[in-house]
C-alpha positions in Angstrom: -0.1 0.0 0.1 1.1 3.5 -0.6 1.0 7.1 2.2 -2.2 8.0 0.1 -4.0 4.7 0.3 -2.9 4.6 4.5 -4.6 8.2 5.2 -7.7 7.5 2.3 -8.2 4.5 5.5 -8.0 6.8 8.5 -10.9 7.7 8.8 -12.7 8.8 12.2 -14.3 5.5 13.1 -16.5 5.1 16.1 -17.4 1.8 16.3 -16.1 -1.1 16.5 -15.7 -4.6 16.9 -15.0 -4.5 20.7 -14.1 -8.0 21.3 -11.0 -7.7 18.8 -8.2 -7.7 21.3 -4.8 -4.8 20.1 -2.1 -6.3 22.2 0.1 -4.2 24.2 2.7 -4.8 21.4 0.4 -3.1 18.4 -0.4 -0.2 20.8 3.4 0.4 21.5 4.0 0.4 18.0 2.0 3.1 17.1 3.6 5.3 20.3 6.8 4.0 18.7 5.3 5.6 15.6 4.8 9.1 17.5 7.9 8.8 19.0 9.8 9.0 15.7 8.4 11.8 14.4 9.1 15.2 14.0 8.7 17.6 17.2 8.9 21.2 17.2 12.8 22.4 18.7 12.9 18.2 19.2 11.5 19.1 22.8 9.5 15.6 22.8 7.1 17.1 25.6 3.7 14.0 24.9 3.8 11.2 27.3 1.6 8.7 26.1 -1.2 6.7 29.0 -1.9 2.9 27.2 -5.7 1.3 28.3 -5.2 -2.1 26.5 -9.0 -3.1 27.7 -11.3 -0.8 27.1 -13.7 -3.8 28.7 -11.8 -3.0 31.8 -12.8 -0.5 34.6 -10.3 2.2 33.7 -11.7 1.4 29.9 -15.5 1.9 31.1 -14.3 5.1 33.1 -12.6 6.6 29.6 -15.5 5.4 27.2 -17.3 8.1 29.9 -15.7 11.1 29.5 -15.3 11.5 26.0 -18.3 13.2 23.6 -18.7 11.2 20.4 -19.7 12.8 17.0 -21.4 16.2 17.5 -22.4 16.5 13.9 -24.7 12.7 14.8 -27.3 14.8 17.3 -29.6 11.6 17.8 -26.3 9.5 18.7 -24.5 9.0 22.0 -21.4 7.0 20.9 -20.9 3.1 19.8 -23.7 0.6 21.9 -22.0 -2.2 24.1 -20.3 -4.4 22.1 -19.3 -1.4 18.9 -17.0 0.5 22.0 -13.2 0.5 21.3 -11.0 -1.9 21.9 -8.2 0.2 23.6 -7.1 3.6 24.5 -4.4 5.9 24.3 -4.7 9.2 26.1 -2.0 11.7 24.8 -0.4 13.8 28.0 1.7 16.9 27.4 3.8 16.9 30.1 5.4 20.4 31.2 7.8 19.7 33.5 10.0 20.3 30.9 9.0 22.4 28.5 6.0 24.7 28.2 4.9 24.9 24.6 3.7 21.8 22.4 2.9 23.5 18.8 2.1 20.9 16.8 3.4 17.7 18.1 0.5 16.2 19.6 -1.3 16.8 16.2 1.4 14.8 13.9 1.6 12.5 16.4 -1.4 10.9 16.4 -1.4 11.1 11.9 1.0 8.6 13.0 -0.1 6.2 15.5 -3.1 5.6 13.4 -1.5 5.8 10.9 0.5 3.0 12.3 -2.9 1.5 13.6 -4.4 1.4 9.9 -1.4 -0.8 8.8 -2.3 -2.9 11.1 -5.9 -3.5 10.0 -7.3 -0.6 12.8 -8.8 2.3 12.9 -9.5 5.3 15.0 -10.8 8.1 16.7 -9.2 11.3 17.9 -10.9 13.2 20.9 -10.6 17.2 21.7 -13.6 16.6 23.1 -12.8 14.6 26.8 -14.3 15.8 30.3 -10.6 16.4 31.2 -11.0 17.4 35.3 -13.3 14.2 35.8 -10.4 11.7 33.9 -7.6 13.4 35.4 -9.4 11.9 38.4 -9.7 8.9 37.0 -5.8 8.5 36.2 -4.9 10.2 39.9 -2.5 12.1 37.1 1.0 14.1 38.6 0.3 18.1 38.2 2.8 18.0 36.1 0.8 16.3 32.9 -2.1 18.1 31.2 -4.6 15.5 29.2 -4.1 17.0 25.3 -6.2 14.7 23.6 -7.7 10.6 23.8 -7.4 8.1 20.9 -9.9 5.6 20.6 -8.2 2.4 18.5 -9.8 -0.5 17.3 -11.2 -3.2 14.6 -13.5 -0.7 12.7 -17.3 -1.7 12.6 -18.8 0.5 9.9 -18.5 1.5 6.7 -17.0 5.3 6.5 -17.0 6.8 2.6 -15.9 9.6 0.9 -18.1 12.7 -0.6 -17.7 15.6 -1.9 -19.2 18.4 0.1 -22.6 19.5 -1.6 -22.5 23.1 -3.3 -26.1 23.2 -2.2 -25.6 23.6 0.9 -25.3 26.6 3.3 -21.5 27.0 4.2 -21.2 25.4 7.2 -23.8 22.8 6.6 -21.9 20.9 3.5 -19.2 19.6 5.6 -21.4 18.3 8.1 -20.9 14.3 8.1 -23.9 11.5 8.7 -24.8 8.5 8.9 -27.5 7.0 5.7 -30.7 4.7 6.9 -28.2 1.4 6.4 -25.4 3.0 9.1 -23.1 3.3 6.1 -20.7 7.1 7.8 -20.7 9.5 4.8 -17.4 12.4 5.2 -18.0 15.5 3.0 -14.2 16.3 1.4 -13.3 19.7 -0.7 -12.3 19.3 -3.7 -8.2 19.6 -4.5 -9.2 22.2 -6.7 -10.5 24.3 -3.7 -7.5 24.0 -1.9 -5.0 25.5 -3.6 -4.5 29.0 -4.7 -3.1 29.5 -8.2 -1.4 33.0 -7.9 
């Protein structure tokens, strides 16, 4: 597979085959992909908490701290049996550096591309109940929770669509699910993104 194929397959997956477990070694390979990625000033301020059992006590607490899909108003997240197999909590270690810049985005893209290469999918969560999750984790003050990445074997079909120009701006980018449960993600065309001077 070429890199663009991995990127095309790296969609925000929100329904998983819950019983398909992810090994510690596979999760660590995702962190290895993040570790090898560029870091602003090579400061490497990110740290990670791995939860390899989405069904366990910690996994269930993490699940309850996540907001699942803002555009899907009638959906509160995956049902039992469709939940993630594992989670990666992305932390900022403030003890050595106050800046994170673009490190987290680069690291998470690398993690998810590695996940796709292993046959998994994932979703990055910025909408996290951080105070509750910090309490569950008993985190030291030097760490801030930046994101949570849910990982598992995809149990949904996700397709990319061209943006519908007949919809008002702001509405035309919203993802949706059809009657068959297929998740549709509108994308701008390449020509709409490039500004020729």
